[in-house]
FIKOLZA-1660 file (N, C-alpha, C; in steps of 0.1 Angstrom, whole numbers, plus 5000, padded with zeros to 4 digits):
% residues 57
   i   px   py   pz ch aa at
   1 5063 5008 5031  A  M  N
   1 5064 5022 5034  A  M CA
   1 5077 5028 5027  A  M  C
   2 5088 5020 5027  A  R  N
   2 5100 5025 5021  A  R CA
   2 5099 5026 5006  A  R  C
   3 5090 5018 5000  A  A  N
   3 5089 5019 4985  A  A CA
   3 5084 5032 4980  A  A  C
   4 5077 5039 4988  A  C  N
   4 5072 5052 4984  A  C CA
   4 5081 5064 4987  A  C  C
   5 5093 5062 4992  A  D  N
   5 5102 5073 4996  A  D CA
   5 5106 5081 4984  A  D  C
   6 5108 5076 4972  A  G  N
   6 5112 5083 4960  A  G CA
   6 5100 5089 4953  A  G  C
   7 5088 5087 4958  A  K  N
   7 5076 5092 4951  A  K CA
   7 5072 5106 4956  A  K  C
   8 5063 5113 4949  A  P  N
   8 5059 5126 4954  A  P CA
   8 5053 5126 4968  A  P  C
   9 5053 5138 4974  A  A  N
   9 5048 5139 4988  A  A CA
   9 5034 5135 4989  A  A  C
  10 5025 5138 4980  A  S  N
  10 5011 5134 4980  A  S CA
  10 5009 5119 4980  A  S  C
  11 5017 5112 4972  A  T  N
  11 5017 5098 4972  A  T CA
  11 5021 5092 4985  A  T  C
  12 5032 5097 4990  A  R  N
  12 5037 5091 5003  A  R CA
  12 5026 5093 5014  A  R  C
  13 5020 5105 5015  A  E  N
  13 5010 5108 5025  A  E CA
  13 4998 5099 5023  A  E  C
  14 4994 5096 5011  A  N  N
  14 4983 5088 5008  A  N CA
  14 4986 5073 5012  A  N  C
  15 4998 5068 5010  A  V  N
  15 5001 5055 5014  A  V CA
  15 5001 5054 5029  A  V  C
  16 5007 5063 5036  A  R  N
  16 5007 5063 5050  A  R CA
  16 4993 5063 5056  A  R  C
  17 4985 5072 5051  A  N  N
  17 4971 5073 5057  A  N CA
  17 4963 5060 5054  A  N  C
  18 4965 5055 5042  A  T  N
  18 4957 5042 5039  A  T CA
  18 4962 5031 5048  A  T  C
  19 4975 5030 5050  A  F  N
  19 4980 5019 5059  A  F CA
  19 4975 5021 5073  A  F  C
  20 4975 5033 5078  A  R  N
  20 4970 5035 5092  A  R CA
  20 4956 5032 5093  A  R  C
  21 4948 5036 5083  A  E  N
  21 4933 5033 5084  A  E CA
  21 4931 5018 5085  A  E  C
  22 4937 5011 5076  A  H  N
  22 4935 4996 5075  A  H CA
  22 4941 4989 5088  A  H  C
  23 4952 4994 5093  A  A  N
  23 4958 4988 5105  A  A CA
  23 4949 4990 5117  A  A  C
  24 4942 5002 5118  A  A  N
  24 4934 5005 5129  A  A CA
  24 4921 4997 5128  A  A  C
  25 4916 4994 5116  A  S  N
  25 4903 4987 5114  A  S CA
  25 4904 4972 5115  A  S  C
  26 4916 4967 5114  A  A  N
  26 4917 4952 5113  A  A CA
  26 4918 4947 5128  A  A  C
  27 4908 4938 5131  A  K  N
  27 4909 4931 5144  A  K CA
  27 4918 4919 5143  A  K  C
  28 4925 4916 5153  A  R  N
  28 4935 4905 5153  A  R CA
  28 4929 4892 5151  A  R  C
  29 4916 4890 5154  A  S  N
  29 4909 4877 5153  A  S CA
  29 4904 4875 5139  A  S  C
  30 4903 4886 5131  A  N  N
  30 4898 4885 5117  A  N CA
  30 4909 4881 5107  A  N  C
  31 4912 4869 5107  A  V  N
  31 4924 4864 5099  A  V CA
  31 4921 4866 5084  A  V  C
  32 4909 4863 5079  A  F  N
  32 4906 4864 5065  A  F CA
  32 4908 4879 5060  A  F  C
  33 4903 4888 5068  A  Y  N
  33 4905 4902 5065  A  Y CA
  33 4920 4906 5064  A  Y  C
  34 4927 4902 5074  A  I  N
  34 4942 4905 5074  A  I CA
  34 4949 4899 5062  A  I  C
  35 4945 4886 5059  A  E  N
  35 4951 4880 5047  A  E CA
  35 4948 4888 5034  A  E  C
  36 4935 4892 5033  A  W  N
  36 4931 4900 5022  A  W CA
  36 4939 4913 5021  A  W  C
  37 4940 4919 5032  A  L  N
  37 4948 4932 5032  A  L CA
  37 4963 4929 5028  A  L  C
  38 4968 4918 5032  A  M  N
  38 4982 4915 5028  A  M CA
  38 4983 4913 5013  A  M  C
  39 4974 4905 5007  A  R  N
  39 4974 4903 4993  A  R CA
  39 4972 4917 4985  A  R  C
  40 4963 4925 4990  A  R  N
  40 4960 4938 4984  A  R CA
  40 4972 4947 4985  A  R  C
  41 4979 4946 4996  A  G  N
  41 4991 4954 4998  A  G CA
  41 5002 4950 4989  A  G  C
  42 5004 4937 4987  A  K  N
  42 5014 4932 4978  A  K CA
  42 5011 4937 4963  A  K  C
  43 4999 4937 4959  A  R  N
  43 4995 4941 4946  A  R CA
  43 4998 4956 4945  A  R  C
  44 4994 4964 4955  A  Q  N
  44 4996 4978 4954  A  Q CA
  44 5011 4982 4955  A  Q  C
  45 5019 4974 4962  A  L  N
  45 5033 4976 4962  A  L CA
  45 5039 4974 4948  A  L  C
  46 5035 4963 4942  A  Y  N
  46 5039 4960 4928  A  Y CA
  46 5036 4972 4919  A  Y  C
  47 5024 4977 4919  A  Y  N
  47 5020 4988 4911  A  Y CA
  47 5028 5001 4914  A  Y  C
  48 5031 5003 4927  A  L  N
  48 5038 5015 4931  A  L CA
  48 5053 5014 4926  A  L  C
  49 5059 5002 4927  A  Q  N
  49 5072 5001 4923  A  Q CA
  49 5074 5001 4908  A  Q  C
  50 5064 4997 4901  A  N  N
  50 5065 4996 4886  A  N CA
  50 5057 5008 4879  A  N  C
  51 5053 5018 4886  A  A  N
  51 5045 5029 4880  A  A CA
  51 5054 5037 4870  A  A  C
  52 5066 5039 4873  A  D  N
  52 5075 5046 4864  A  D CA
  52 5077 5039 4851  A  D  C
  53 5078 5026 4852  A  K  N
  53 5080 5018 4840  A  K CA
  53 5068 5018 4831  A  K  C
  54 5056 5018 4836  A  V  N
  54 5044 5018 4829  A  V CA
  54 5042 5032 4822  A  V  C
  55 5045 5043 4830  A  S  N
  55 5042 5056 4825  A  S CA
  55 5052 5060 4814  A  S  C
  56 5063 5053 4812  A  K  N
  56 5073 5056 4801  A  K CA
  56 5069 5050 4788  A  K  C
  57 5059 5041 4788  A  L  N
  57 5055 5034 4775  A  L CA
  57 5048 5044 4766  A  L  C
% end
């Protein structure tokens, strides 16, 4: 959530809404789904942090 602080307001709102949707839909007993969300979140965080580097090329 902190990684999107320097991004535009629409991006921040989208990140927050997506996080809340997935957090509400994940059951604690569904370990595979939670692990998948964690891997997906790490990839999205990487892209979010490096978006400015890619756009400068």
